[in-house]
C-alpha positions as CSV (number, residue, x, y, z in Angstrom):
1,M,54.1,-214.1,-146.2
2,S,55.0,-210.7,-147.6
3,L,52.7,-207.7,-147.3
4,E,52.3,-207.8,-151.1
5,Q,51.0,-211.4,-150.8
6,S,48.8,-210.7,-147.9
7,N,47.4,-207.5,-149.5
8,P,46.5,-205.7,-146.2
9,L,43.8,-203.2,-146.1
10,V,45.0,-199.6,-145.5
11,T,42.8,-196.9,-144.1
12,V,43.2,-193.3,-145.2
13,Y,41.3,-190.7,-143.2
14,I,40.5,-187.2,-144.4
15,P,38.9,-184.6,-142.1
16,T,37.1,-181.8,-144.0
17,F,35.3,-178.5,-143.6
18,N,33.9,-176.3,-146.3
19,R,36.5,-177.0,-149.0
20,V,34.6,-179.3,-151.3
21,E,36.7,-178.6,-154.4
22,L,39.9,-179.2,-152.6
23,L,38.4,-182.3,-151.0
24,K,37.6,-183.7,-154.4
25,R,41.3,-183.5,-155.4
26,A,42.4,-185.1,-152.1
27,V,40.0,-188.0,-152.5
28,E,41.0,-188.6,-156.1
29,S,44.6,-188.7,-155.2
30,V,43.8,-191.6,-152.8
31,R,41.6,-193.4,-155.3
32,Q,44.3,-193.3,-157.9
33,Q,47.0,-194.9,-155.7
34,T,49.1,-197.7,-157.3
35,Y,48.1,-199.8,-154.2
36,Q,44.3,-200.2,-154.3
37,N,43.3,-202.2,-151.3
38,L,42.2,-199.1,-149.4
39,E,39.3,-197.7,-147.4
40,I,38.8,-194.0,-147.4
41,I,37.1,-192.5,-144.4
42,I,36.0,-188.8,-144.7
43,V,34.7,-187.0,-141.7
44,D,32.9,-183.8,-142.4
45,D,32.8,-181.0,-139.7
46,C,29.3,-179.6,-140.5
47,S,30.1,-178.1,-144.0
48,N,27.5,-176.1,-145.8
49,D,29.2,-175.8,-149.2
50,G,27.9,-178.9,-151.1
51,T,30.3,-181.3,-149.3
52,H,27.4,-183.5,-148.2
53,E,26.1,-183.9,-151.7
54,Y,29.6,-184.7,-152.9
55,L,30.0,-187.3,-150.2
56,D,26.8,-189.0,-151.1
57,E,27.7,-189.1,-154.8
58,I,31.3,-190.4,-154.3
59,G,30.2,-192.9,-151.8
60,K,27.9,-194.5,-154.3
61,Q,30.6,-194.5,-157.0
62,D,33.4,-196.1,-154.8
63,S,32.5,-198.8,-152.2
64,R,35.9,-198.2,-150.5
65,I,34.6,-194.8,-149.3
66,R,32.8,-194.3,-146.0
67,Y,31.9,-190.9,-144.5
68,F,30.6,-189.4,-141.3
69,I,28.9,-186.1,-140.9
70,K,29.2,-184.5,-137.5
71,E,26.2,-182.9,-135.9
72,K,28.2,-179.9,-134.6
73,N,31.5,-178.2,-135.6
74,S,34.2,-179.5,-133.3
75,G,37.4,-179.3,-135.3
76,A,39.8,-181.5,-137.2
77,C,41.2,-183.2,-134.2
78,V,37.8,-184.7,-133.2
79,S,37.2,-185.6,-136.9
80,R,40.4,-187.6,-137.1
81,N,39.5,-189.5,-133.9
82,I,36.2,-190.5,-135.3
83,A,37.9,-191.9,-138.4
84,I,40.5,-193.7,-136.3
85,E,37.8,-195.3,-134.1
86,N,36.0,-196.6,-137.2
87,A,39.0,-197.7,-139.2
88,K,39.0,-201.3,-140.3
89,G,42.5,-201.3,-142.0
90,K,45.5,-203.1,-140.7
91,F,47.4,-199.9,-141.4
92,I,46.3,-196.3,-141.2
93,T,47.5,-192.9,-142.5
94,G,46.0,-189.5,-142.9
95,L,45.5,-186.7,-145.5
96,D,44.3,-183.1,-145.0
97,D,41.5,-182.1,-147.4
98,D,43.6,-179.3,-149.0
99,D,46.6,-181.5,-149.6
100,Y,47.1,-184.6,-151.8
101,F,49.1,-187.8,-152.3
102,L,51.3,-188.7,-155.2
103,K,50.2,-192.0,-156.7
104,E,52.8,-194.3,-155.2
105,R,52.6,-193.1,-151.6
106,I,50.9,-196.1,-150.0
107,E,52.9,-198.6,-152.0
108,L,56.2,-197.1,-150.9
109,F,55.1,-197.1,-147.3
110,L,54.2,-200.8,-147.5
111,R,57.5,-201.7,-149.2
112,K,59.4,-199.8,-146.4
113,W,57.3,-201.5,-143.7
114,E,58.4,-205.0,-145.0
115,K,62.0,-204.1,-144.4
116,R,61.6,-202.0,-141.2
117,N,64.0,-202.1,-138.2
118,V,62.9,-203.8,-135.0
119,D,62.6,-200.5,-133.2
120,C,60.3,-199.0,-135.9
121,I,56.8,-198.2,-134.7
122,A,55.7,-196.0,-137.7
123,L,56.9,-194.4,-141.0
124,Y,56.8,-190.9,-142.3
125,S,58.0,-189.3,-145.5
126,L,59.4,-186.1,-146.9
127,Y,56.9,-183.8,-148.6
128,K,56.6,-181.2,-151.3
129,H,55.1,-177.7,-151.1
130,K,52.7,-176.4,-153.7
131,V,53.3,-172.7,-153.5
132,S,51.5,-171.7,-156.7
133,D,49.6,-173.1,-159.6
134,K,52.9,-173.5,-161.5
135,K,55.4,-174.3,-158.7
136,I,55.8,-177.3,-156.5
137,K,59.1,-177.6,-154.6
138,D,60.6,-180.0,-152.1
139,S,60.6,-179.1,-148.4
140,F,63.8,-177.5,-147.1
141,L,64.0,-180.6,-144.8
142,K,65.3,-182.6,-147.8
143,K,68.5,-180.6,-147.7
144,I,69.2,-180.7,-144.0
145,I,68.0,-184.1,-142.7
146,R,70.9,-186.5,-142.2
147,R,69.1,-189.2,-140.2
148,N,66.7,-191.8,-141.5
149,Y,64.7,-191.8,-138.3
150,A,63.0,-189.5,-135.8
151,D,62.8,-190.1,-132.0
152,R,61.4,-188.1,-129.1
153,K,64.5,-185.9,-128.8
154,T,64.5,-184.8,-132.4
155,I,60.8,-184.0,-132.6
156,L,61.1,-181.9,-129.4
157,V,63.3,-179.6,-131.5
158,N,61.2,-179.7,-134.7
159,N,58.2,-181.8,-135.8
160,L,60.1,-182.9,-138.9
161,I,57.6,-185.8,-139.2
162,G,54.9,-183.4,-140.3
163,N,51.2,-184.1,-139.6
164,Q,50.9,-187.6,-141.2
165,I,52.4,-191.0,-140.4
166,F,51.9,-194.6,-141.5
167,V,51.3,-197.0,-138.6
168,E,49.4,-200.1,-137.6
169,T,45.8,-199.1,-136.8
170,A,45.7,-201.1,-133.6
171,I,48.7,-199.0,-132.3
172,M,47.1,-195.8,-133.3
173,K,43.9,-196.7,-131.5
174,Q,45.8,-197.6,-128.4
175,T,47.3,-194.1,-128.1
176,G,43.8,-192.6,-127.8
177,G,44.3,-190.6,-131.0
178,F,44.6,-186.8,-131.0
179,D,44.1,-184.6,-127.9
180,P,41.2,-182.2,-128.6
181,N,42.2,-180.1,-125.6
182,L,45.4,-178.9,-127.3
183,P,44.9,-175.5,-129.1
184,A,47.7,-176.5,-131.6
185,W,50.3,-179.2,-132.1
186,Q,47.8,-182.1,-131.9
187,D,49.7,-184.2,-134.4
188,F,53.1,-183.4,-132.8
189,E,51.8,-184.4,-129.3
190,C,50.3,-187.6,-130.7
191,W,53.5,-188.6,-132.3
192,Y,55.4,-187.8,-129.1
193,R,53.1,-190.1,-127.1
194,L,53.2,-192.9,-129.7
195,L,57.0,-192.8,-130.0
196,G,57.9,-193.7,-126.5
197,N,61.4,-195.3,-126.7
198,Q,60.9,-196.3,-130.3
199,K,61.5,-194.6,-133.7
200,F,59.6,-193.4,-136.7
201,Y,61.6,-194.2,-139.9
202,L,61.8,-192.1,-143.0
203,V,60.7,-192.9,-146.5
204,K,62.8,-190.6,-148.5
205,E,60.5,-190.1,-151.5
206,S,58.4,-187.0,-151.3
207,T,54.9,-188.3,-151.9
208,Y,52.8,-185.9,-149.9
209,V,52.0,-182.4,-151.3
210,V,51.2,-179.6,-148.9
211,D,49.2,-177.0,-150.8
212,T,49.8,-173.4,-149.5
213,S,48.7,-171.8,-152.7
214,H,44.9,-171.7,-152.1
215,P,43.0,-168.9,-150.3
216,F,41.5,-171.0,-147.6
217,E,42.8,-171.1,-144.1
218,R,45.0,-174.1,-143.4
219,I,44.3,-176.3,-140.4
220,T,47.8,-175.6,-139.0
221,Q,47.4,-171.8,-139.0
222,K,47.3,-170.6,-135.4
223,K,47.7,-167.4,-133.5
224,I,50.8,-166.9,-131.5
225,S,48.8,-166.9,-128.3
226,K,47.5,-170.4,-129.2
227,I,51.1,-171.7,-129.8
228,K,52.2,-170.4,-126.4
229,E,49.3,-172.1,-124.8
230,A,50.1,-175.4,-126.6
231,Y,53.7,-175.1,-125.5
232,N,52.7,-174.9,-121.9
233,Y,50.0,-177.6,-122.1
234,F,52.4,-180.0,-123.8
235,R,55.2,-179.2,-121.2
236,L,52.9,-179.9,-118.3
237,K,51.1,-182.9,-119.8
238,H,54.4,-184.7,-120.3
239,S,56.1,-183.3,-117.2
240,L,59.0,-181.9,-119.3
241,T,61.9,-180.4,-117.3
242,G,65.5,-179.5,-117.9
243,Q,66.9,-180.2,-121.4
244,D,63.6,-181.7,-122.8
245,E,61.7,-178.5,-121.8
246,V,64.3,-176.3,-123.5
247,L,64.3,-178.5,-126.6
248,L,60.5,-178.1,-126.8
249,Y,61.0,-174.4,-126.6
250,A,63.2,-174.6,-129.7
251,H,60.1,-175.8,-131.6
252,L,58.7,-172.2,-131.3
253,Y,61.2,-170.9,-133.9
254,N,58.7,-172.1,-136.6
255,Y,56.4,-169.4,-135.5
256,D,58.9,-166.5,-135.4
257,I,58.8,-166.2,-131.6
258,N,62.2,-164.7,-130.8
259,L,64.0,-167.7,-132.4
260,A,63.5,-166.9,-136.1
261,S,67.0,-165.5,-136.5
262,Y,68.5,-168.7,-134.9
263,S,66.9,-171.0,-137.4
264,F,70.3,-171.7,-139.0
265,L,71.4,-173.1,-135.7
266,I,68.5,-175.4,-135.6
267,K,69.4,-176.6,-139.0
268,N,72.9,-177.1,-137.9
269,F,71.6,-179.3,-135.1
270,F,70.0,-181.7,-137.6
271,T,73.3,-182.0,-139.4
272,Y,75.5,-182.7,-136.3
273,G,73.0,-183.8,-133.7
274,N,74.7,-181.8,-131.0
275,Y,71.9,-181.7,-128.4
276,Y,74.1,-180.2,-125.6
277,S,75.2,-177.2,-127.7
278,L,71.6,-176.6,-128.8
279,F,70.4,-176.8,-125.3
280,K,72.9,-174.3,-124.0
281,L,72.1,-171.9,-126.8
282,I,68.3,-171.9,-126.3
283,Q,68.8,-171.7,-122.6
284,K,70.4,-168.4,-123.0
285,I,67.6,-166.9,-125.2
286,K,64.6,-168.7,-123.7
287,L,61.6,-166.6,-122.8
288,E,59.5,-167.3,-119.8
289,F,55.8,-168.1,-120.7
290,R,54.5,-169.1,-117.3
């Protein structure tokens, strides 16, 4: 029986905090999906901007929506875990409250899943950037990615997966969700754990829009000190040594920590996949954080 025939339930989780107008857009982008057998789980992190009233109203309008209101502010990581624990769908994927889906996103994931490789544990997609009210552009990754999958080695260089995947809910629950002890990189670390020796496969269509045009702080914005702390926590948690530790260090170029001028070399890596050359290069310029 095909997925289309079985019509599986898909859970979409949305953590939110004090961004009710952006949340409304995010929720509507899920409600308007071409694939409609969905449940939408919204977890509010103690908002005081009218979010609770909106959740009560939208929950009455659409029976597919469930929401949880936390008693104390504890961050997006904990919010996501609450949603995962309560998810009923066969599959699960996430959405940040300041971003939104294009209408065919879930349908494309399901189509790709039907034809997945045996070593596929999850799917991810390319994304678009909304940089202003009038401009939405494709991520630069669309120009440099030559592979149709990601594994542990590639995401140690750069979390090209982004912060959302499409995966069986049972598998997501088995991983234990997102680590709230990490000061940053919670999604990256979760994907690393989930991957093991398997792969995430790419859906080439850009169906997720990352909005950086609004004045609110994004969940992913972190101070450099937090990134350094996350780097060391990740390295120790997964006992990374040698080449893997150096490849993880390359991930810091995203935050302009002494690697910004070498970004073209990182891009070159994605074209040719030359781990050894990349390893030797970063080894020469690597800073010591310990």
